[in-house]
N, C-alpha and C positions, 0 to 999 in steps of 0.2 A: 504493498499498499503506499509506503515512504516513498519507494522507487518511483511509483507511478506518478504521485504528486510532484517528486522532484523533476522528472520528465517534463511534466506539464509547466512547472514555474519557470525552471531556467531558461529555454529557449522562447517562451512566449512572454514573459514579464520582466525579469530581472535584467535580461541583456538591452532592454530599452531605457533602463535608467530614470533618472529623475526630469521633471519638466519644470519650467518657471513658476506655472500657477500651483501653489501649494494648498491644495484641498486634500487633506491627510483622513483616511477612513480609519474609524476605530479598530482597535485589534479584534475584538469580538465579532463585529461586522465582518471584517476582512477575512476571519475564520469561516463564516458561514458562506461567504462568497466561494472561498477556495472548496469548502464541502460541496457547493452545487456545482461549480465547474469541474471538480473533479468526476463528478456522477456523469456529466456530460462526456467528458474525456473517455470515461470508461465505456459509456455506451457506444460512442464513435468508433471506439478500437473494435469492440464487439462486432459492430455492424460493416467494419472494413471502410469507414468514412476517412478521408484525408483531411485534416485539419491544418492548414499552413498558415492561418491568421488568427488573430483574436476575435473575429467578427463573429464566430459561433457562439461565443461567451458574452457578447454585448448585450443579450436580453436579460442574463443575471444580474450584469452590473446595472441596469436600468431598474431592475425590480427593487434593488436595494437603494436606488435613488441616486445612482453615480454612473460616471462615464468611464470609457477605456482609460482616458487621460489621468482620471482621479485614479484609477488603478495602478497606472505606470507611477504616478507621482508618489503614492504611498510606498510602493516597493524600493521605489529610489530613496525614499526618506530614510529607510531603515540604515542605511549605512551610515547616516549622520546622528543616529541615536543610540547612545552608548549603553543604555539600561536597557534596551529591547532588541531581541533578535527575531529574524523572521522565521527561525526554525521554531521557536516557541508558536507563533501563529499557526504553522502547519501542523505542529503536534496537536493544537487545539482542534483543528477541523479534523485530523484523524481521530480524535477523540469523540467527536460529534457524528463521524460516519460508522464509529463502533458502536454508539448508543442506539443510533436507529437500525444497525444490523441486529443489536439484541433486541430489539423493540419489535421488529418484524419478525424475528425468528420466534419470539413469543407469539405473536397475533397466528402465524401459521401454525404453530403447536395447539393453540387454542382452537382453531378452525379443524386441524386434523382430529383432535379430540371430539368436537363436536360430530364430525363426520363419522367416527368410529363407533360413537354412543349410538347415533341413528342406525347405522348399519347393523348392529348387534341387536338393537330394540326390535327391529323389524325383520330379522333373520328368522326364518321359520323351519322346522323339520318336516317335510312332506311325506316321508316314508321312512319307517322304522321297522325292522325285523331281525331279532336277534339270531334267529336260526332258521334256515331252509335246507331240508335235508331231501336229495330226490334219489331215488333208488330203482324207478322204473320209467319206461319212455312216456306214460301218461303223466307223470309228474313234471316232466321238462316244460310243460306248458306254464307252470309256475314262475319259470325262470324267464318269461318275456313278460315286460310290464310297460305298461302305455299311461302317461301322464298328460292330462290336458289342461286347458287354462294356464298356459305359460305366458308369463308377464317378464318383461326385460330384466335383466340381472343376470346373477350367477347360480348356477345349479352345480352343487359339489355332490359327486357319486362316491361312495366309500364302501368297501366291504373287504373281507378276508375269505379265503376259500381254501379247500383240500380236495384233490382229486384222488380217489382210491385206488389202490392197484388192481382192483375188480372192474373198474370202468373199461369197457371194450373201445372207447373212442379216442381217437387221435388229433392232434393238431385243433383242439377246441380253443375257441375264443370268447371273450366278452367284448360287446361291443355297446356303445351308447351314443346317441345322436338327437339332434333337434331337427324338427321338420316344420317347414312353412306349409301356407294354404294349399299350394300345390303339390305338396308331398315331396319335396326336394329335400335332401338331407343338408343339414349344416352343422359345424362342428363337430364331425364324426371322430370318434376314437375308437381303437379295436386294441385288445390284448390279448397275446397267446398266453393261455393258461397252463402253468406248469404241473406235473404231475408228481403224487406222492411227497408233496412238501406244501405246508402251510404257506400262503404268501397273501400279501394285502395289495389292494388297489385303491387309488385315490386320484379322481380327475375332476376338473372344473369345466364345465362347458358355459359360455357366455351368449346369453339369447339377447336378440334385438326385438324390435317392435314387429318383425315378420313371423318370428317363431309362434307355432300353434300347439306343438307336440313336443314331449320328450319321450324316447323309446328306450328301453333297457333290453337288451338281450344278453343275459348273463352267460349263456351256453349255447354254442352254435360251432359247426364245423363246414357248413356248405353241402354237406352229404346228408343221406338219410342217417338219423342218429342209431346207434346200438345201445346196448344196456348202458345206463349211467350208473355212476356210483360217485357223487360229488356232494358236498357241503358247504353252504355259505353261511358265514356268520357277521352279525352286525351289519346288514345292508342298510343304508342310510342315504337319504337324497334331502340335502338341505338347500334352500332357496335364501339367497342373500340380494337384497335389492339394490338399484344402481343407488350411488351415493345422493345425488340429486333428489332421486324419489324419497330415498329414506329421511332425508333434511326437511323436504316438503311435508312429509307425514307427520314428524317429530313436530314442526311448527303448528301443524293443523291440530293436532292432538294437545298442545300446551296453550293454545289461542284463547283458551277461556280463563286462563289466569289475568290478573287484573292488569298487570304490566304490559299485556300483549292484545289486551281488549281495545276496542275502537274507543270506549267510554274514558279510558285513561287519557289517550292523545287528545279526544275532546275537549276534556277538562283544561288542558293547557293553551287552548287556541284562544287568540287574542279576542275574539267574540265572547268566549265563554268566562273569560277573566273579566272583561268588563261588565257583563252580566252579572257575575257574581259580587262585584264591588258595588254595582248599583242597588244589588238587592241587599247588600249588608247595610249600605247607607239608608235605605228605606226604612230598614227595621229598626236602625237607631232614632 
């Protein structure tokens, strides 16, 4: 940070020296000007914009009521001030930048916390089955699940399984996907199921507004199935709404609280205050 500010100051301001008209900017305001100019400098560098003159910073100078000449005079004046150093002003501008950085980090943290609270609050378990034991061909129908009324958000599918040595099928897979109104598959994932060892699967499918169905096929191999011998444990499908949807729902649910209610804001409108004051005067 110091290096970037120094790169900005030395070629742009210090080399210009002092001018005859002595309008000196107080150190505190000069530090704020440096802070704002540094932010411009950082932005232009990020965007690849060349800045060969001070013109780009003139709006900042005007905002504080100064001109480019005033800034030049002030920088040049430091060489004649024994008790003041330009580096002290630079350090002050760095401190201002760090304060703002800490503030915005805190604000982002607050927003992330609200987002996470909202998402957790409206997360729903749509399907839960602790044990599915399949030992006959007829039972395999239980391993194809169809879920309707799909909404935008994330669908987390998780389970563990064990295929016994008595299972006569090979290259068995578990597959899940979303379907739109036309029956087109979206977000399809497929997993080869291992034999003779318990394993876990967890995948997330992201649905947009086009999704209509969620299909789970936990046991298939593309051929006529033979005798199965497989057990599924802790099958679960959780729905996590999109962050924007969850936050909107949280606000709607909390809108009955007085600080969010329309009556709270109306009470502080100018017309309401005037009515309240007149009413109090009439009662006296």
